[in-house]
VOTI-546871 format. One record per atom (N, C-alpha, C): residue in one letter; x, y, z. Coordinates in steps of 0.2 Angstrom, whole numbers, plus 5000, padded with zeros to 4 digits. Atoms other than C-alpha are relative to their C-alpha. Last residue first. Layout:
VOTI-546871
AXYZ/...
end
This chain:
VOTI-546871
C499549984995/C551051954910/C500450064998/C499350015003/C549451954899/C500550025006/E499649945000/E547751944908/E500849984998/N499849995006/N546751794903/N500450064999/I499750055003/I546551724920/I500350014993/C499349985003/C546151894927/C500449944997/C499749935000/C544751834938/C500750004997/E499550005006/E544251654934/E500250074999/D499650075001/D543251614950/D500650004995/Q499349994999/Q542751794953/Q500449944999/L499849945003/L540951804946/L500850015001/F500150025007/F540551624951/F500350064996/N499450045002/N541251664968/N500049984993/V499349965000/V540151814970/V500549954998/V500049955006/V538551714964/V500750045000/E500050045007/E538951564975/E500050054994/L499350015001/L539351684990/L500149964993/L499749945002/L537551754988/L500749984999/A500249995007/A536851574988/A500350074998/D499650045004/D537851535004/D499850014992/F499349975001/F537251695012/F500449954996/Q499650065000/Q535451645011/Q500750014998/P499550005006/P534551795017/P500449935000/I499350014998/I533151755030/I500450004994/C499650015006/C531451825029/C500750005002/Y499449975001/Y530451805045/Y500249984993/L499650045005/L528651765048/L500650044998/T499649955004/T527951815065/T500449964995/R500449975005/R526451725073/R500450054995/S500649984997/S527451595082/S499650034995/E499950014993/E529151585073/E499350035003/R500549974996/R528851565054/R500249985007/Q500150044994/Q530351545043/Q499550035005/Q500549974995/Q530551615025/Q499949945006/K500450054998/K532051575014/K499550045005/L500349994994/L532951695003/L499649945002/L499749944996/L534151694989/L499750015007/G499650024995/G533651514983/G500450065004/V499350015002/V533051554966/V500449995006/K500050045005/K531151534971/K500749984997/V500150074997/V531351614987/V500149954995/M499350014997/M531951774978/M500049935004/K499550015005/K530351774967/K500749985003/G500150065003/G529251744982/G500549984994/I499850054995/I529951884992/I500049934996/H499350005001/H529652004977/H500349955004/H499850015007/H527851954976/H500749994999/S500150085000/S527551954995/S500249984993/L499550034996/L528252134995/L500049924999/T499449995004/T527052184982/T500649975003/S500150045006/S525552114991/S500750004995/G499950074998/G526152195007/G500049954994/P500650034999/P526452375000/P500149925001/I500350045006/I528252425001/I499449975002/A500649975002/A528852565013/A499749964993/L499949985007/L530652495015/L499350034996/V499449975001/V530552505034/V500150024992/Q500049934997/Q528752465036/Q500650044998/Q500549965003/Q528752315024/Q500050075002/V499749995006/V530452245031/V499550054996/E499549955000/E529752265048/E500350024994/G500349934998/G528152175044/G500550055001/V500349975006/V529152035035/V499750075002/P500750015001/P530152005051/P499750034994/A500449954997/A532052015049/A499249984998/G500549965004/G533451895045/G499650055003/K500750014997/K534251785058/K499550034996/T500250075001/T535851765048/T499349995003/G499650064998/G536151955047/G499649934999/A500350034994/A534952105047/A500449945003/K499849964994/K536152195035/K499749975007/V499350014999/V535952055023/V500250045006/L500050064996/L534052075025/L500749985001/Y500349994993/Y534152265020/Y500149935004/K499549964997/K535252225005/K499850015007/F499550054999/F534052084999/F500550045004/L500250054996/L532552205000/L500649955003/A500149974993/A533452344992/A499849955005/L499349994998/L534052224978/L500050045007/R499750064997/R532252164977/R500750015002/T500350024993/T531552334975/T500349945003/P499849964994/P532852384962/P499749995007/H500649964999/H532652234951/H500150045006/G500049945004/G534352164946/G499450055000/L499649944997/L534452054961/L500050064996/E500449974994/E533151944953/E500350055004/A500649975003/A534151934937/A499550035005/L499849935002/L535751904946/L499450034997/R499849964993/R534951754955/R500150074998/S500649994997/S534251684938/S500050045006/A500349955004/A535951704930/A499350025003/I499749934999/I536751614944/I499750054996/L500149984994/L535551474942/L500350065002/E500749985000/E535651464923/E499850025007/L500149945003/L537551454925/L499350035000/S499749954995/S537551324938/S499950074996/D500549994994/D536351214927/D500250065004/S500549965003/S537551244912/S499450015005/S499749935001/S539051194922/S499450044997/A500049974993/A538051034929/A500250084999/S500749994997/S537550994911/S500050045006/E500349945003/E539351024905/E499350015002/T499649944998/T540050904918/T499750074997/S500349984993/S538650774915/S500450075003/S499750044994/S539250774897/S499650025006/K499649974995/K538050864884/K500349955005/M500350014993/M537450764869/M500550035005/
end
């Protein structure tokens, strides 16, 4: 039986893996990179669609996958729907990859 620490670690590993999997798709990576450039307020979906030349239904599919793993959130302001990158989620991925950097390196 797994301890609560092992379970939390396993859950964390699964979450990081799912985020990396979503970012592993070229369209989603381009989408996320564009939104990171847009900053903490994100960008309107229509703008993203136009700039990245992605059909609406395809864009919606990719956004949905990224929302599911916590990389993006959507927020409506009046008639405009914004996609907002979740920088905390991005930092969790980066920190996971770096947290044990070089610990097995011989002196």
